[in-house]
C-alpha positions as CSV (number, residue, x, y, z in Angstrom):
1,M,89.9,30.4,-18.8
2,T,89.4,29.0,-15.3
3,R,91.4,29.8,-12.3
4,K,92.7,27.3,-9.8
5,K,90.9,27.3,-6.5
6,K,93.1,28.5,-3.7
7,T,93.4,25.9,-0.9
8,R,94.6,26.5,2.6
9,S,95.3,22.8,3.3
10,L,98.8,23.0,1.8
11,A,100.0,25.4,4.5
12,D,100.2,22.7,7.1
13,K,102.0,20.3,4.8
14,V,105.0,22.5,4.2
15,T,108.2,20.9,5.4
16,I,110.8,23.4,4.1
17,R,111.5,26.8,5.4
18,T,109.9,29.4,3.2
19,G,109.5,33.1,3.7
20,R,106.1,32.6,5.3
21,R,105.6,33.6,8.9
22,K,104.0,30.3,9.9
23,D,106.8,28.3,8.4
24,F,109.5,30.4,10.0
25,K,107.9,30.1,13.4
26,K,107.8,26.3,13.0
27,W,111.5,26.3,11.8
28,R,112.5,28.5,14.7
29,H,110.8,26.3,17.2
30,D,112.4,23.2,15.7
31,N,115.9,24.7,15.5
32,P,116.5,26.9,18.6
33,D,120.3,26.5,18.4
34,Q,120.4,28.2,15.0
35,V,118.4,31.2,16.1
36,T,120.4,34.1,17.5
37,S,119.7,37.8,17.9
38,S,121.7,40.3,16.0
39,R,124.6,42.0,17.8
40,R,122.9,45.4,17.3
41,F,119.7,44.2,19.0
42,V,121.6,42.6,21.9
43,A,123.6,45.8,22.4
44,K,120.4,47.9,22.3
45,K,118.7,45.7,24.9
46,Q,121.7,45.8,27.2
47,Q,121.8,49.5,27.0
48,Q,118.1,49.7,27.8
49,R,118.5,47.4,30.8
50,K,121.3,49.5,32.2
51,L,119.3,52.7,31.8
52,Q,116.3,50.9,33.5
53,A,118.5,49.8,36.4
54,V,119.9,53.3,36.9
55,R,116.4,54.8,36.9
56,K,115.2,52.2,39.4
57,L,118.1,52.9,41.7
58,A,117.5,56.6,41.5
59,R,113.8,56.1,42.4
60,Q,114.7,53.9,45.3
61,Q,117.2,56.4,46.7
62,E,114.8,59.3,46.2
63,G,111.9,57.7,48.0
64,Q,111.4,58.0,51.8
65,N,112.2,55.2,54.2
66,I,109.3,53.7,56.1
67,I,109.3,51.4,59.0
68,I,106.7,48.7,58.3
69,H,106.4,47.0,61.7
70,P,108.2,49.1,64.3
71,D,106.5,47.4,67.3
72,K,107.3,43.8,66.1
73,E,111.0,44.3,66.1
74,G,112.5,41.9,68.7
75,D,109.2,41.1,70.5
76,N,108.9,37.4,69.8
77,P,112.4,36.0,68.9
78,S,111.3,32.3,69.1
79,G,109.0,32.7,66.1
80,E,105.9,31.4,67.8
81,H,102.5,33.0,67.1
82,S,100.3,33.9,70.0
């Protein structure tokens, strides 16, 4: 009894959406309007972004203020370089 030789050349010829990752990626690329994230995923990401913003704001308020160019303030109002 002989076995059929497995060929990889058929993978590129697939035109229908199957369960394979490569086919799904192609289908997703061809049909961006049909691809949407689940509501649970969207809600999770929104919550993560809110937490990230709160943490960033807390870090900014906690840090010390520094004056970057104290001597440059108001020296050359015309904007010319000497």
